ZAFIDREN-780687 format. One line per 5 residues: number of its first residue (from 1); their letters; for each residue x, y, z of C-alpha. Coordinates in nm, 3 decimals. Each point is the difference from the previous one (the first is absolute). Example, Ala and Ser with C-alpha at 12.3 -4.5 7.8 and 13.67 -1.06 7.14 Angstrom:
// ZAFIDREN-780687
1	as	1.230,-0.450,0.780 | 0.137,0.344,-0.066
//
This chain:
// ZAFIDREN-780687
1	mnrlp	-3.487,-1.822,2.139 | 0.190,-0.169,0.352 | -0.306,-0.262,-0.004 | 0.137,-0.185,-0.254 | 0.354,-0.042,0.174
6	qfsia	-0.148,-0.099,0.267 | -0.279,-0.246,-0.152 | 0.328,-0.151,-0.200 | 0.209,-0.041,0.319 | -0.262,-0.161,0.141
11	hprii	-0.113,-0.258,-0.244 | 0.331,-0.058,-0.245 | -0.190,-0.314,-0.141 | -0.273,0.128,-0.155 | 0.143,0.321,-0.123
16	lglwl	0.320,-0.183,-0.196 | -0.247,-0.270,-0.111 | -0.167,0.242,-0.156 | 0.262,0.160,-0.158 | 0.116,-0.296,-0.155
21	iimmi	-0.345,-0.054,-0.181 | -0.003,0.372,-0.108 | 0.369,-0.057,-0.129 | -0.100,-0.348,-0.203 | -0.303,0.282,-0.174
26	sgffa	0.189,0.253,-0.051 | 0.280,-0.186,-0.193 | -0.238,-0.139,-0.247 | -0.152,0.354,-0.063 | 0.361,0.156,0.000
31	lkldg	0.122,-0.237,-0.265 | -0.302,0.171,-0.225 | 0.109,0.365,0.030 | 0.313,0.021,-0.242 | -0.299,-0.085,-0.325
36	altag	-0.245,0.233,0.140 | 0.210,0.310,0.012 | -0.007,0.308,-0.270 | 0.278,0.174,-0.130 | -0.002,0.375,-0.009
41	gftnp	-0.209,0.229,0.191 | 0.176,0.302,-0.089 | -0.276,0.185,-0.197 | -0.301,0.176,0.076 | -0.288,-0.159,-0.086
46	raeai	-0.212,0.306,0.052 | 0.240,0.268,-0.171 | -0.007,0.201,-0.318 | 0.231,-0.295,-0.157 | -0.175,-0.313,0.042
51	ttqqv	-0.409,0.172,-0.038 | 0.166,0.135,-0.322 | 0.104,-0.323,-0.077 | -0.283,-0.178,0.051 | -0.155,0.271,-0.268
56	veqaf	0.266,-0.078,-0.274 | -0.106,-0.367,0.072 | -0.308,-0.020,-0.033 | 0.005,0.290,-0.316 | 0.279,-0.168,-0.182
61	gdapn	-0.027,-0.331,0.096 | 0.322,-0.051,0.105 | 0.133,-0.299,0.176 | 0.079,0.089,0.374 | 0.319,-0.214,0.054
66	qvlia	0.246,0.084,-0.237 | 0.305,-0.264,-0.045 | 0.352,0.067,-0.175 | 0.189,-0.269,-0.187 | 0.359,0.102,-0.037
71	veaek	0.160,-0.202,-0.264 | 0.372,0.000,-0.011 | 0.237,-0.206,-0.288 | 0.308,-0.049,-0.099 | -0.123,0.157,-0.369
76	sitat	-0.285,0.208,-0.137 | -0.280,-0.127,0.121 | -0.269,-0.088,-0.362 | -0.336,0.067,-0.017 | -0.126,-0.336,0.010
81	eiegl	0.159,-0.094,0.309 | -0.191,0.351,0.160 | -0.327,-0.169,-0.149 | 0.063,-0.298,0.140 | 0.006,0.138,0.362
86	gaelt	-0.315,0.173,-0.121 | -0.166,-0.284,-0.044 | 0.149,-0.162,0.298 | -0.130,0.283,0.249 | -0.309,0.007,-0.153
91	algae	-0.068,-0.395,0.037 | 0.070,0.092,0.378 | -0.243,0.232,0.064 | 0.094,0.332,-0.153 | -0.290,0.196,-0.103
96	siqtp	0.202,0.259,-0.176 | 0.391,-0.017,-0.096 | 0.245,0.308,-0.189 | 0.284,-0.075,-0.147 | 0.306,0.148,-0.203
101	ltnpa	-0.197,-0.100,-0.314 | -0.266,0.310,0.056 | 0.291,0.188,0.218 | 0.279,-0.063,-0.118 | 0.204,0.283,0.243
106	wqsnd	-0.052,-0.333,0.210 | 0.313,-0.181,-0.166 | 0.335,0.128,0.093 | 0.181,0.091,-0.315 | 0.234,-0.276,-0.017
111	gktav	-0.316,-0.188,-0.002 | 0.127,-0.234,0.251 | -0.265,0.135,0.318 | -0.360,0.023,-0.044 | -0.298,0.044,0.213
116	laagf	-0.356,-0.084,-0.012 | -0.280,0.121,0.254 | -0.274,-0.261,0.060 | -0.330,0.136,0.132 | -0.218,-0.263,0.241
121	lgdnt	-0.359,0.009,0.177 | -0.009,-0.154,0.340 | 0.099,0.181,0.340 | 0.318,0.071,0.071 | 0.085,-0.297,0.248
126	eiqnl	-0.074,-0.268,-0.242 | 0.201,0.180,-0.281 | 0.290,0.020,0.225 | -0.018,-0.401,0.018 | 0.021,-0.024,-0.320
131	tpdlq	0.369,0.127,-0.036 | 0.164,-0.319,0.048 | -0.213,-0.226,-0.311 | 0.043,0.333,-0.209 | 0.364,-0.033,0.085
136	qslse	0.034,-0.359,-0.062 | -0.214,-0.042,-0.325 | 0.138,0.324,-0.168 | 0.393,-0.148,0.115 | -0.099,-0.353,-0.162
141	stear	-0.173,0.164,-0.360 | 0.370,0.167,-0.097 | 0.344,-0.006,0.045 | 0.035,0.386,0.078 | 0.010,0.097,0.367
146	iyvtg	-0.315,0.130,0.154 | -0.111,0.168,0.284 | -0.374,0.058,0.166 | 0.025,0.353,0.119 | -0.250,0.265,0.031
151	qpald	-0.226,0.089,0.305 | -0.137,-0.378,0.076 | 0.333,-0.124,-0.018 | 0.179,0.206,0.212 | -0.290,0.000,0.234
156	ynlnv	0.024,-0.379,-0.023 | 0.385,-0.022,0.043 | -0.024,0.247,0.325 | -0.214,-0.232,0.118 | 0.207,-0.306,-0.021
161	hsked	0.298,0.207,0.104 | -0.189,0.140,0.329 | -0.076,-0.430,0.085 | 0.386,-0.042,-0.018 | 0.091,0.328,0.175
166	avrae	-0.209,-0.098,0.286 | 0.090,-0.371,0.045 | 0.367,0.121,-0.076 | -0.029,0.240,0.325 | -0.145,-0.241,0.209
171	livfp	0.300,-0.249,-0.098 | 0.280,0.260,0.101 | -0.165,0.159,0.340 | -0.119,-0.314,0.159 | 0.381,-0.170,0.012
176	lliii	0.071,0.379,0.119 | -0.291,-0.007,0.261 | 0.149,-0.292,0.137 | 0.344,0.119,0.031 | -0.144,0.292,0.160
181	lliif	-0.228,-0.129,0.224 | 0.271,-0.246,0.157 | 0.228,0.244,0.072 | -0.310,0.196,0.156 | -0.142,-0.289,0.202
186	rsvaa	0.307,-0.236,0.005 | -0.277,-0.256,0.016 | -0.167,-0.187,-0.282 | -0.326,-0.060,0.170 | -0.029,0.408,0.036
191	tavpl	0.119,0.008,-0.352 | -0.209,-0.258,-0.163 | -0.320,0.158,0.137 | -0.010,0.328,-0.173 | 0.115,-0.157,-0.321
196	vlags	-0.350,-0.211,0.003 | -0.211,0.302,0.102 | 0.132,0.150,-0.334 | -0.051,-0.291,-0.195 | -0.329,-0.037,0.141
201	alavs	-0.057,0.415,-0.014 | 0.044,-0.008,-0.384 | -0.216,-0.369,-0.137 | -0.316,0.194,0.194 | 0.104,0.299,-0.174
206	yalgy	0.046,-0.188,-0.345 | -0.321,-0.164,0.081 | -0.216,0.274,0.084 | 0.149,0.186,-0.298 | -0.087,-0.266,-0.248
211	lvtrl	-0.379,0.034,0.140 | 0.009,0.370,-0.039 | 0.124,-0.084,-0.370 | -0.358,-0.161,-0.055 | -0.215,0.326,0.057
216	tdisl	0.257,0.260,-0.124 | 0.304,0.044,-0.189 | 0.368,-0.039,0.192 | 0.316,0.090,-0.128 | 0.268,-0.184,-0.006
221	lytni	0.209,0.271,0.235 | -0.271,-0.162,0.277 | 0.249,-0.299,0.065 | 0.368,0.185,0.005 | -0.200,0.270,0.275
226	vsmig	-0.117,-0.348,0.144 | 0.319,-0.157,0.037 | 0.171,0.337,0.085 | -0.166,0.119,0.242 | -0.113,-0.338,0.179
231	lavav	0.354,-0.143,0.048 | 0.088,0.339,0.165 | -0.278,0.068,0.209 | -0.089,-0.378,0.109 | 0.387,-0.074,0.103
236	dyslf	0.004,0.352,0.157 | -0.348,-0.006,0.222 | 0.123,-0.392,0.106 | 0.364,0.141,0.105 | -0.152,0.286,0.230
241	iikry	-0.221,-0.258,0.170 | 0.263,-0.285,0.062 | 0.297,0.226,0.097 | -0.229,0.120,0.229 | -0.150,-0.300,0.114
246	reels	0.355,-0.192,0.060 | 0.081,0.347,0.168 | -0.253,-0.047,0.280 | 0.102,-0.394,0.023 | 0.353,0.137,0.070
251	hghdi	-0.160,0.174,0.299 | -0.105,-0.323,0.158 | -0.393,0.080,-0.121 | -0.187,-0.316,-0.108 | -0.092,-0.074,-0.291
256	ssals	-0.385,0.122,0.050 | 0.122,0.340,0.123 | 0.246,0.057,-0.241 | -0.190,-0.098,-0.261 | -0.317,0.266,0.130
261	tafnt	0.291,0.249,0.055 | 0.124,-0.016,-0.373 | -0.310,0.017,-0.130 | -0.135,0.296,0.229 | 0.335,0.195,-0.089
266	agrsv	0.164,-0.099,-0.328 | -0.351,-0.131,-0.155 | -0.182,0.287,0.102 | 0.261,0.209,-0.258 | 0.014,-0.275,-0.276
271	vfsgi	-0.414,0.080,0.040 | 0.074,0.386,-0.064 | 0.268,-0.067,-0.262 | -0.204,-0.235,-0.202 | -0.279,0.229,0.018
276	avvva	0.249,0.291,-0.097 | 0.077,-0.199,-0.307 | -0.320,-0.063,-0.096 | -0.116,0.361,0.022 | 0.307,0.145,-0.234
281	lsalf	-0.071,-0.297,-0.224 | -0.382,0.068,-0.029 | 0.095,0.363,-0.182 | 0.047,-0.176,-0.288 | -0.309,-0.083,-0.111
286	ipnlm	-0.072,0.392,-0.012 | 0.150,0.034,-0.409 | -0.280,-0.309,-0.066 | 0.295,-0.132,-0.213 | 0.019,-0.361,-0.069
291	aftsi	0.397,-0.010,0.121 | -0.062,0.196,0.293 | -0.264,-0.235,0.128 | 0.146,-0.270,-0.078 | 0.292,0.058,0.206
296	alggi	-0.181,0.171,0.254 | -0.205,-0.309,0.039 | 0.264,-0.271,0.008 | 0.197,0.227,0.272 | -0.317,0.058,0.212
301	vvtls	-0.084,-0.367,-0.031 | 0.340,-0.160,0.061 | 0.060,0.253,0.319 | -0.380,-0.108,0.151 | 0.089,-0.363,-0.059
306	alllt	0.344,0.011,0.172 | -0.185,0.253,0.262 | -0.231,-0.282,0.056 | 0.245,-0.315,-0.019 | 0.257,0.232,0.278
311	mtvlp	-0.338,0.032,0.202 | -0.095,-0.371,0.034 | 0.204,-0.252,-0.199 | 0.334,0.143,0.214 | -0.116,-0.012,0.371
316	aglkl	-0.162,-0.373,-0.090 | 0.369,-0.101,-0.130 | 0.177,0.165,0.298 | -0.208,-0.119,0.261 | 0.045,-0.418,-0.134
321	ldrri	0.334,0.128,-0.091 | 0.042,0.080,0.351 | 0.370,0.065,0.108 | 0.095,-0.221,-0.310 | 0.027,0.314,-0.186
326	ewgtl	0.378,-0.002,0.111 | 0.052,-0.324,-0.174 | 0.247,0.018,-0.190 | 0.205,0.218,0.122 | 0.300,0.113,-0.169
331	kflpa	0.228,0.074,0.278 | 0.305,0.071,-0.235 | -0.152,0.299,-0.130 | 0.061,0.355,0.256 | -0.319,0.170,0.175
336	pripl	-0.002,0.347,-0.181 | 0.130,0.270,0.254 | -0.168,0.318,-0.051 | 0.159,0.298,0.159 | -0.200,0.193,0.242
341	ktrgk	0.104,0.347,-0.175 | -0.265,0.144,-0.189 | 0.083,0.381,-0.193 | -0.128,0.332,0.082 | 0.023,-0.048,0.372
346	knpgv	0.223,0.335,0.086 | -0.104,0.201,-0.338 | -0.337,-0.084,-0.134 | -0.133,0.285,-0.172 | 0.323,-0.017,-0.162
351	vasag	-0.029,-0.393,-0.111 | -0.340,-0.003,-0.111 | 0.060,0.355,-0.209 | 0.298,-0.159,-0.135 | -0.170,-0.326,-0.100
356	almml	-0.295,0.171,-0.154 | 0.164,0.212,-0.195 | 0.221,-0.291,-0.119 | -0.320,-0.166,-0.101 | -0.097,0.278,-0.211
361	lmamp	0.286,0.024,-0.139 | -0.026,-0.323,-0.159 | -0.346,0.087,-0.107 | 0.141,0.266,-0.237 | 0.011,-0.230,-0.293
366	mlgis	-0.398,-0.002,0.039 | 0.006,0.335,-0.177 | 0.150,-0.134,-0.345 | -0.210,-0.308,0.024 | -0.173,-0.099,-0.375
371	lqspv	-0.285,-0.221,0.033 | -0.154,-0.173,-0.288 | -0.178,-0.310,-0.036 | 0.109,-0.213,-0.309 | -0.205,-0.064,-0.279
376	asasv	0.064,-0.184,-0.316 | 0.310,-0.054,0.127 | 0.184,-0.343,0.081 | 0.312,0.173,0.263 | -0.203,-0.182,0.280
381	lpadd	0.097,-0.334,-0.126 | 0.335,-0.115,0.031 | 0.197,0.035,-0.283 | -0.016,-0.359,-0.128 | -0.380,-0.034,0.022
386	sarig	-0.147,-0.039,-0.383 | -0.273,0.208,-0.006 | 0.289,0.274,0.099 | 0.212,-0.096,-0.307 | -0.287,-0.006,-0.242
391	lerie	-0.057,0.361,0.071 | 0.341,0.164,0.058 | 0.074,-0.202,-0.357 | -0.308,0.168,-0.118 | 0.087,0.352,0.125
396	qnigh	0.367,-0.042,-0.122 | -0.004,-0.093,-0.358 | -0.376,0.096,-0.050 | -0.100,0.256,0.203 | -0.324,0.090,0.180
401	eglfp	-0.189,0.127,-0.306 | -0.399,-0.137,-0.007 | 0.082,-0.217,0.328 | -0.103,0.245,0.318 | -0.173,0.255,-0.205
406	iqvvl	-0.183,0.314,0.167 | -0.351,0.037,-0.049 | -0.198,0.255,-0.005 | -0.388,-0.105,-0.050 | -0.299,0.277,-0.054
411	tasnd	-0.335,-0.102,0.051 | -0.284,0.261,-0.150 | -0.368,-0.032,0.043 | -0.153,-0.023,-0.370 | -0.147,0.360,0.093
416	vsrmq	0.395,0.114,-0.109 | 0.071,0.063,-0.318 | 0.287,-0.239,-0.188 | 0.132,0.332,-0.095 | 0.072,0.114,0.374
421	tlqsi	0.129,-0.348,0.091 | 0.255,0.053,-0.283 | 0.103,0.330,0.076 | 0.080,-0.164,0.400 | 0.178,-0.269,-0.169
426	qqvtd	0.245,0.289,-0.156 | -0.018,0.179,0.321 | 0.136,-0.312,0.182 | 0.236,-0.085,-0.277 | 0.137,0.361,-0.015
431	everl	0.076,-0.044,0.376 | 0.186,-0.373,-0.019 | 0.243,0.189,-0.239 | 0.078,0.305,0.185 | 0.060,-0.216,0.324
436	dpsai	0.174,-0.306,-0.232 | 0.088,0.134,-0.356 | 0.177,-0.340,-0.069 | -0.318,-0.205,0.111 | -0.165,-0.188,-0.262
441	vrsvl	-0.407,0.072,0.024 | -0.294,-0.221,-0.207 | -0.357,0.138,-0.037 | -0.262,0.001,-0.234 | 0.136,0.323,-0.098
446	tsgis	0.364,-0.193,-0.105 | -0.206,-0.194,-0.256 | 0.050,0.301,-0.288 | -0.369,0.039,-0.048 | -0.085,0.341,0.101
451	qaela	-0.211,0.131,0.213 | -0.328,0.114,-0.149 | 0.029,-0.359,-0.186 | 0.086,-0.202,0.377 | -0.305,0.170,0.166
456	kales	-0.227,-0.065,-0.264 | 0.095,-0.363,-0.028 | 0.025,-0.045,0.341 | -0.396,0.121,0.053 | -0.116,-0.369,-0.097
461	svpep	0.206,-0.318,-0.048 | 0.352,0.016,0.074 | 0.222,-0.084,-0.265 | 0.227,-0.342,0.026 | 0.361,0.192,0.021
466	laslw	-0.117,0.239,0.307 | -0.229,-0.278,0.167 | 0.304,-0.066,0.262 | 0.027,0.401,0.099 | -0.354,0.105,-0.038
471	snadn	-0.345,-0.170,0.164 | -0.339,0.113,-0.049 | -0.249,-0.086,0.307 | -0.408,0.036,-0.017 | 0.065,0.303,0.184
476	ssvtr	0.352,0.102,0.029 | 0.284,-0.041,-0.223 | 0.399,-0.090,0.138 | 0.308,0.088,-0.164 | 0.354,-0.020,0.129
481	ividp	0.336,0.107,-0.092 | 0.312,-0.226,0.042 | 0.341,0.127,0.098 | 0.319,-0.166,-0.078 | 0.205,0.243,0.280
486	sagpd	0.370,0.046,-0.121 | 0.155,-0.177,0.372 | -0.093,-0.346,0.141 | -0.352,-0.042,0.240 | 0.158,-0.027,0.312
491	tvfth	0.210,0.335,-0.082 | -0.032,0.326,0.249 | -0.004,0.148,-0.359 | -0.349,-0.165,-0.071 | -0.140,0.041,0.329
496	elike	0.013,0.349,-0.001 | -0.129,0.005,-0.397 | -0.319,-0.113,0.135 | 0.021,0.183,0.310 | -0.012,0.358,-0.192
501	lrasl	-0.202,-0.206,-0.302 | -0.298,-0.035,0.300 | 0.037,0.381,0.085 | -0.042,0.141,-0.332 | -0.256,-0.236,-0.115
506	agiap	-0.272,0.177,0.289 | 0.082,0.365,-0.225 | -0.046,-0.265,-0.365 | -0.336,-0.166,-0.155 | -0.262,0.187,0.162
511	sadii	-0.219,-0.229,-0.219 | 0.097,-0.313,0.162 | -0.240,-0.136,0.273 | 0.277,-0.177,0.149 | 0.361,0.007,-0.091
516	gvtga	0.292,-0.254,0.157 | 0.319,-0.148,-0.047 | 0.112,-0.359,0.050 | 0.276,-0.240,-0.071 | 0.287,-0.152,0.227
521	taqgi	0.150,0.328,0.076 | -0.349,0.151,0.095 | -0.111,-0.301,0.262 | 0.359,0.013,0.163 | -0.040,0.409,0.047
526	dfdnt	-0.349,-0.085,0.161 | 0.103,-0.210,0.192 | 0.274,0.186,0.148 | -0.234,0.292,0.012 | -0.262,-0.208,0.252
531	lvssi	0.315,-0.098,0.181 | 0.111,0.384,0.088 | -0.384,0.123,0.086 | -0.028,-0.278,0.206 | 0.338,0.058,0.189
536	pwila	-0.208,0.291,0.245 | -0.249,-0.255,0.083 | 0.210,-0.309,0.078 | 0.250,0.269,0.218 | -0.286,0.103,0.199
541	lvfll	-0.163,-0.320,0.107 | 0.312,-0.184,0.082 | 0.121,0.314,0.255 | -0.362,0.025,0.122 | -0.061,-0.379,0.025
546	tyaml	0.366,-0.056,0.126 | -0.047,0.279,0.284 | -0.328,-0.124,0.140 | 0.140,-0.292,0.033 | 0.270,0.085,0.152
551	liafk	-0.181,0.231,0.208 | -0.241,-0.329,0.089 | 0.343,-0.208,0.094 | 0.184,0.250,0.172 | -0.261,0.261,0.147
556	sallp	0.216,0.293,-0.057 | -0.085,0.255,-0.268 | 0.398,0.108,-0.052 | 0.164,-0.358,-0.015 | -0.202,-0.102,-0.336
561	liala	0.068,0.355,-0.178 | 0.386,-0.099,0.104 | -0.036,-0.315,-0.144 | -0.150,0.157,-0.351 | 0.347,0.206,0.004
566	fntlv	0.174,-0.271,0.045 | -0.143,-0.230,-0.296 | -0.012,0.300,-0.247 | 0.381,0.074,0.053 | 0.062,-0.381,-0.073
571	vlasv	-0.221,0.014,-0.301 | 0.163,0.323,-0.083 | 0.388,-0.135,-0.025 | -0.125,-0.342,-0.093 | -0.170,0.166,-0.351
576	gllta	0.318,0.244,-0.016 | 0.226,-0.242,-0.010 | -0.193,-0.235,-0.234 | 0.008,0.300,-0.246 | 0.344,0.012,0.013
581	fvdis	0.049,-0.323,-0.042 | -0.232,-0.045,-0.309 | 0.195,0.309,-0.177 | 0.293,-0.154,0.041 | -0.013,-0.302,-0.096
586	gqapm	-0.185,0.112,-0.289 | -0.380,-0.099,0.051 | -0.186,0.300,0.015 | -0.242,0.112,-0.007 | -0.096,-0.197,0.307
591	nsvtp	-0.364,-0.208,-0.006 | -0.264,0.198,0.118 | -0.126,-0.230,0.209 | 0.329,0.012,0.200 | -0.052,0.264,0.231
596	illfa	-0.352,-0.044,0.108 | 0.028,-0.372,0.057 | 0.341,0.062,0.162 | -0.194,0.247,0.255 | -0.305,-0.200,0.086
601	vmfgl	0.194,-0.351,0.082 | 0.298,0.178,0.199 | -0.224,0.230,0.179 | -0.187,-0.275,0.135 | 0.297,-0.283,0.057
606	smdym	0.174,0.285,0.143 | -0.266,0.060,0.284 | 0.152,-0.334,0.144 | 0.303,0.151,0.128 | -0.167,0.257,0.163
611	viiis	-0.277,-0.158,0.176 | 0.214,-0.281,0.113 | 0.253,0.265,0.194 | -0.216,0.314,0.119 | -0.194,-0.340,0.134
616	riiea	0.323,-0.119,0.230 | 0.085,0.378,0.075 | -0.343,0.019,0.176 | -0.004,-0.306,0.142 | 0.386,0.068,0.179
621	ykngl	-0.215,0.381,0.020 | -0.258,-0.199,0.233 | 0.225,-0.242,0.157 | 0.173,0.326,0.196 | 0.324,0.080,-0.213
626	aynda	0.003,0.386,-0.086 | -0.043,0.100,-0.308 | 0.311,0.014,-0.139 | 0.122,-0.296,0.155 | -0.330,-0.144,-0.182
631	ieagt	0.082,0.135,-0.310 | 0.327,-0.218,0.023 | -0.158,-0.271,0.114 | -0.219,0.001,-0.239 | 0.190,0.034,-0.278
636	tqtrs	0.333,-0.258,0.135 | -0.256,-0.262,0.038 | -0.152,0.017,-0.300 | 0.301,0.041,-0.220 | 0.067,-0.372,-0.097
641	minsa	-0.339,-0.070,-0.098 | -0.031,0.336,-0.214 | 0.349,-0.089,-0.163 | -0.127,-0.364,-0.029 | -0.321,0.107,-0.138
646	alimv	0.173,0.257,-0.266 | 0.244,-0.267,-0.059 | -0.270,-0.225,-0.133 | -0.189,0.270,-0.199 | 0.276,0.097,-0.145
651	avfva	0.080,-0.355,-0.094 | -0.350,-0.042,-0.159 | 0.029,0.322,-0.203 | 0.368,-0.065,-0.127 | -0.115,-0.335,-0.138
656	ftsaq	-0.260,0.188,-0.223 | 0.264,0.176,-0.155 | 0.116,-0.307,-0.192 | -0.347,0.033,-0.201 | -0.028,0.025,-0.359
661	isivr	-0.288,0.294,-0.003 | 0.131,0.345,0.091 | -0.286,0.101,0.210 | 0.029,-0.282,0.190 | 0.365,0.098,0.047
666	eigig	-0.018,0.354,0.049 | -0.252,-0.079,0.314 | 0.242,-0.230,0.101 | 0.269,0.249,0.051 | -0.200,0.235,0.140
671	laiav	-0.139,-0.186,0.306 | 0.346,-0.191,0.027 | 0.128,0.398,0.035 | -0.268,0.108,0.230 | 0.033,-0.237,0.255
676	ildav	0.354,0.040,0.022 | -0.091,0.382,0.101 | -0.292,-0.079,0.178 | 0.186,-0.250,0.250 | 0.361,0.180,-0.021
681	virsi	-0.070,0.356,-0.013 | -0.352,0.088,0.137 | -0.023,-0.271,0.286 | 0.359,-0.038,0.125 | 0.066,0.371,-0.073
686	impav	-0.223,0.272,-0.030 | -0.337,-0.153,0.197 | 0.194,-0.003,0.340 | 0.146,0.335,-0.074 | -0.392,0.155,-0.118
691	lrlmg	-0.170,-0.204,0.353 | 0.280,0.202,0.220 | -0.023,0.268,-0.108 | -0.364,0.040,0.032 | 0.057,-0.158,0.324
696	pralg	-0.328,-0.222,0.143 | -0.272,0.218,-0.125 | 0.064,-0.225,-0.329 | -0.174,-0.297,0.171 | -0.298,0.220,0.022
701	rriqr	-0.135,-0.055,0.331 | 0.087,-0.091,0.346 | 0.088,-0.366,0.015 | -0.078,-0.189,0.360 | 0.303,-0.116,0.100
706	egepv	0.062,-0.349,0.153 | 0.280,0.110,0.255 | 0.226,0.336,0.079 | 0.251,0.060,-0.269 | 0.354,-0.011,0.036
711	knsds	0.157,0.375,-0.016 | 0.060,0.076,-0.332 | 0.327,0.008,-0.129 | 0.191,-0.042,-0.337 | 0.306,-0.224,0.152
716	deaie	0.006,-0.369,-0.138 | 0.016,-0.136,0.368 | -0.340,0.202,0.026 | -0.154,-0.138,-0.309 | 0.091,-0.375,0.131
721	mnley	-0.146,0.032,0.335 | -0.332,0.174,-0.142 | 0.019,-0.283,-0.225 | 0.023,-0.300,0.278 | -0.258,0.226,0.186
726	gnlvk	-0.255,-0.054,-0.299 | 0.107,-0.372,-0.092 | -0.106,-0.025,0.482 | -0.305,0.222,-0.022 | -0.139,-0.252,-0.299
731	q	0.103,-0.308,0.183
//
């Protein structure tokens, strides 16, 4: 990778010319990304609920996308008004329509609230995009208030708010970054460079994201993760190199030497840090779920884009800027003063143990963590969202009966007698009544016809009243048991009901060739189960690849283990504090996506600090400082840089806490907490203490020195002498 900076330094105008061309092309494609992204991605298309739903659609002709229309008026809604809305839905392409005229329970007792269900054919994205047209056309056809809701509308509005969240966060964070970078660099030119690179990384990543959507579906979360990670890493990578470059200039080196040293030291650390982020995020491909795949893809693409720009455009820009990197110096801003002393010099064992214990105490709330992906729920949307309001009006004034049912589907070959299948249906019904006595169950058995008569009637053509519950194919029959549980689809009770029902079905219905459970809640459970079963593999891959990468970086078997331990402490503590925050704020359960995403993102990002600090310690040790003094020198020389980088990341992540989408908000809060703990507790307190405690063997190899070390001492005077000695050796 060092060849890229060297080539860029030698040919800066060529590199910057190519960069301008790439930016123009990227801008063209980046503008098309929003319309190409897909909402959703929180289901497993290979799991039981989805495959069973496909059987239902094929056997009974159910439309795959159901839109709910909540109607609210100041007076009782008449049959004529309902018929008019039904006709309007048919004109807009609805394949099937259900109204309170056929389902009286779908109108409130006072008659002022009603719900209609419209089934649409077509793919999910197509029906989602009908939402604004449905809202406008239906609103114009009646004086009542119309709220288009249901899963397609919820997904569409989620997409809209996600775009707004990304734009809002960027509008918040860029002014913050300008202020922070001006304070750090005290130079307008030095401040502008990281911001330009960050904007370039986002543009390239958006453009590449659009090209990938031509091949496969990508979740709207792609945009959020690109902005969140891209702004953090692009600015931090530039910060590390520019600060080292300016430091070398301050020591009297010429431009070429300063650039060479900056990219051979900080640049090398940046490369390994970028690889660490990519390695950690690549583990999110394991669940093979669209939401996680999109997040992984976005994070990897923007990190690699930032890394490539840092290794090419940054050296070219710095070469042409020359000493004009100091242009616009703000002399009224005082230079930051960092004290020399670090924690844990005299009692490293006590300091390290106390710090680790404190982090573990912060992780304690994890023991009571409650995780669940939201299903048939608008809770992820802001309170004033129309689709959320519509769903809440339905739940408050009408209830959920018939809207989000659980369906148990039995598929039996023609070798199985109809009577055996009916007996299986009875067994399932009995089990449902045992688990939820208040549930409403509908099947062919609830038609009022005796089992003997039913078995005879179902042998040939299915009676019309039963056609929605039983279907005969050439080689098999399909029947479904429709269950309206006593609690809503997103409640813990309904989740537990399905889990217990599935567990008991193994001993029920031996006549069925296939038996499956579907519905919105079942789809959410399958998503969570897929995620949980992937966690061991995700953890193993991240730990293994990160260890291998750090082994190459440090040529030490021990340092990677220390790094993994530190990162694990940070992730556990941050998830623990986030759990406490979610519980206190009354937003539990936490989205099941958040902890594993927080783990993967933070595990990669926090490697920045480890690589930067350890590299500087090794450099100081090679330059002749005694081991403890090398720790002091490396920690001191990088403290301003690490604190600045952490401040930048916190500013980025805090900006995303303004998001209207709850999962984005959770991730922003969790990452901000993690960065603060990593920079303040781990890197400033625990890590120096642990390194002192372990001694030179922590470095894992015999460092070839360029001079004799000054006698080791813990005094401030000796540290200053050693720092000065190290500078002289480098010069």
